[in-house]
C-alpha positions as CSV (number, residue, x, y, z in Angstrom):
1,M,158.0,60.6,87.4
2,S,160.6,62.5,85.1
3,R,160.1,65.7,83.7
4,T,160.0,64.5,80.2
5,K,157.5,61.9,81.0
6,I,155.4,64.3,82.5
7,H,155.9,66.6,79.5
8,A,154.7,63.6,77.2
9,F,151.4,63.2,79.3
10,L,150.4,66.7,79.6
11,E,151.0,67.9,76.3
12,P,148.4,66.1,74.5
13,L,146.1,66.8,77.5
14,L,146.6,70.4,77.3
15,S,145.7,70.1,73.5
16,V,142.4,68.3,74.1
17,V,141.8,70.9,76.9
18,I,142.5,73.7,74.5
19,V,140.5,72.1,71.7
20,F,137.4,71.7,74.1
21,F,137.5,75.3,75.2
22,V,137.7,76.9,71.6
23,A,135.1,74.3,70.4
24,A,132.7,74.4,73.1
25,P,131.3,78.2,72.5
26,F,130.6,76.8,68.7
27,A,128.8,73.8,69.8
28,A,126.7,75.3,72.1
29,Q,126.1,78.1,69.5
30,N,124.9,75.5,66.8
31,Q,122.7,73.9,69.1
32,N,120.3,77.2,68.9
33,V,119.8,77.0,65.2
34,G,117.2,75.5,63.2
35,S,116.7,74.1,59.5
36,I,114.1,74.6,56.7
37,R,113.3,71.7,54.7
38,G,110.9,71.1,52.1
39,R,109.8,70.2,48.6
40,V,108.5,72.0,45.6
41,V,105.4,70.3,43.6
42,L,103.9,70.9,40.4
43,P,100.4,72.3,40.4
44,N,99.0,68.7,40.1
45,G,101.2,67.6,43.2
46,A,103.7,65.6,41.2
47,P,107.3,66.2,42.5
48,L,109.2,68.9,40.5
49,N,111.8,66.8,38.5
50,T,114.4,69.6,37.9
51,A,117.0,71.5,39.7
52,T,115.2,74.8,40.9
53,A,116.6,78.1,42.3
54,I,115.0,78.7,46.1
55,R,116.0,81.7,47.7
56,L,115.7,82.4,51.5
57,E,115.3,85.9,52.6
58,T,115.3,87.7,55.9
59,L,113.4,90.6,56.8
60,R,116.8,92.9,56.7
61,G,117.1,91.8,53.3
62,V,120.1,89.0,53.6
63,R,119.8,86.3,51.2
64,Y,120.8,82.7,50.7
65,D,120.4,80.8,47.7
66,A,120.0,77.0,46.8
67,Y,118.9,74.7,44.4
68,T,116.2,71.7,44.7
69,D,117.6,68.4,43.9
70,N,115.9,66.2,40.9
71,S,113.0,65.5,43.0
72,G,112.3,68.8,44.3
73,Q,113.7,68.5,47.6
74,F,115.5,71.3,49.4
75,S,117.2,72.2,52.8
76,F,118.6,75.2,54.7
77,R,120.7,74.2,57.6
78,A,122.4,76.0,60.6
79,V,119.5,78.8,60.4
80,E,119.1,81.4,63.1
81,P,115.7,81.4,64.9
82,G,113.5,84.4,63.2
83,I,111.0,84.7,60.4
84,Y,112.1,84.0,56.8
85,R,110.8,84.1,53.1
86,V,111.4,81.4,50.9
87,V,111.1,82.2,47.3
88,V,110.9,79.6,44.6
89,E,112.2,80.5,40.7
90,A,110.9,77.8,38.7
91,D,111.2,78.2,34.8
92,R,109.4,81.6,34.6
93,T,108.1,81.0,31.0
94,V,105.8,78.3,32.6
95,F,105.6,79.0,36.5
96,E,104.9,82.3,38.6
97,I,107.6,83.0,41.3
98,V,105.9,81.6,44.5
99,S,107.1,82.7,47.9
100,T,105.9,81.5,51.5
101,T,106.9,82.9,55.0
102,V,108.1,80.3,57.4
103,E,109.5,80.8,61.3
104,V,112.5,79.0,62.2
105,F,112.8,77.8,65.9
106,P,116.1,76.5,67.6
107,R,116.5,72.8,67.2
108,S,113.9,72.3,64.9
109,P,113.2,71.8,61.2
110,A,110.6,73.9,59.5
111,M,108.9,71.6,57.0
112,L,107.4,73.1,53.9
113,T,105.5,71.9,50.7
114,I,105.7,74.6,47.9
115,V,103.2,74.2,45.2
116,L,104.1,76.0,42.0
117,K,101.6,78.1,40.1
118,E,101.3,78.1,36.4
119,R,101.6,81.4,34.6
120,K,98.9,82.6,32.5
121,P,99.7,82.4,28.7
122,Q,100.4,85.9,27.4
123,G,97.6,87.5,25.6
124,E,94.9,85.6,27.5
125,F,92.9,88.4,29.1
126,K,89.4,88.6,30.9
127,K,86.6,89.6,28.8
128,T,84.6,92.0,30.7
129,R,81.8,94.5,29.6
130,G,82.8,98.2,29.8
131,T,86.3,97.6,30.0
132,V,88.2,97.7,26.7
133,S,92.0,97.7,25.6
134,A,92.6,99.7,22.2
135,G,95.4,97.4,21.8
136,E,93.1,94.3,22.0
137,L,90.4,96.1,19.5
138,D,92.7,96.9,16.7
139,G,92.5,93.6,14.9
140,Q,88.7,93.3,15.7
141,I,87.4,96.6,14.0
142,P,85.3,95.6,11.1
143,G,86.6,97.3,7.6
144,A,83.1,99.1,7.4
145,A,83.3,101.0,10.9
146,K,87.1,101.8,10.1
147,E,85.8,103.6,7.0
148,E,83.3,105.5,8.9
149,F,85.9,106.5,11.2
150,E,88.3,107.8,8.7
151,R,85.2,110.0,6.7
152,A,84.9,111.1,10.4
153,A,88.5,112.3,10.6
154,A,88.2,113.8,7.4
155,F,85.0,116.0,7.9
156,S,86.5,116.8,11.2
157,K,89.6,118.2,9.6
158,E,87.4,120.3,7.1
159,G,85.8,121.9,10.1
160,K,82.4,120.0,9.4
161,S,81.2,119.0,12.9
162,D,78.1,117.6,12.2
163,E,79.0,115.1,9.3
164,A,82.0,114.0,11.5
165,I,79.4,113.1,14.3
166,A,77.2,111.3,12.0
167,H,79.9,109.1,10.6
168,L,81.4,108.7,14.4
169,R,78.0,107.3,15.2
170,R,77.7,105.2,12.3
171,A,81.1,103.7,13.3
172,I,79.8,103.0,16.8
173,E,76.7,101.6,15.6
174,L,79.0,99.0,13.3
175,Y,81.3,98.3,16.2
176,P,79.8,99.4,19.6
177,D,83.4,98.6,21.3
178,Y,85.2,101.1,19.0
179,L,87.2,103.0,21.8
180,M,88.7,105.6,19.4
181,A,85.6,106.3,17.7
182,R,83.8,106.7,21.2
183,N,86.8,108.9,22.3
184,D,86.6,111.4,19.4
185,L,82.8,111.6,19.8
186,G,83.4,112.7,23.3
187,A,85.9,115.2,22.2
């Protein structure tokens, strides 16, 4: 065999061997990763039909962003084994931010179904006896109770405490949840 023929034979073989040794560590490394796949569904279980932001966070703060497809499906590929938090940020005017924790194992997909939670409308509050918000009461105070409160304020400015107390009590009698009158009476 001539030297040229040997070169012609060994050159491609040497290229294949170099590629093998360079690529082998990467291929072995990719065998130890997992993935996270799942879907986002509406509160009634129906699939989400719009693209929605999905965030994958590590405990050290590293973050990866993706989006669902138009049927709510998502995936994160080549994820190192570990514990992650998956955060879904759908339309914030309609849904709360939802998150779940998932553990990723080598060569194994973690499968998730994430259910969105509807956001409670602003202004909706739970009525409880004894807990009253001044902002929530402003529009509910009857006119007669407001007049008694204003008379009490006027008598208080004049230094007539007994008269002021009587009008505050009358305001509270007319509207028992009158926070400002209760506060002034206690002061």
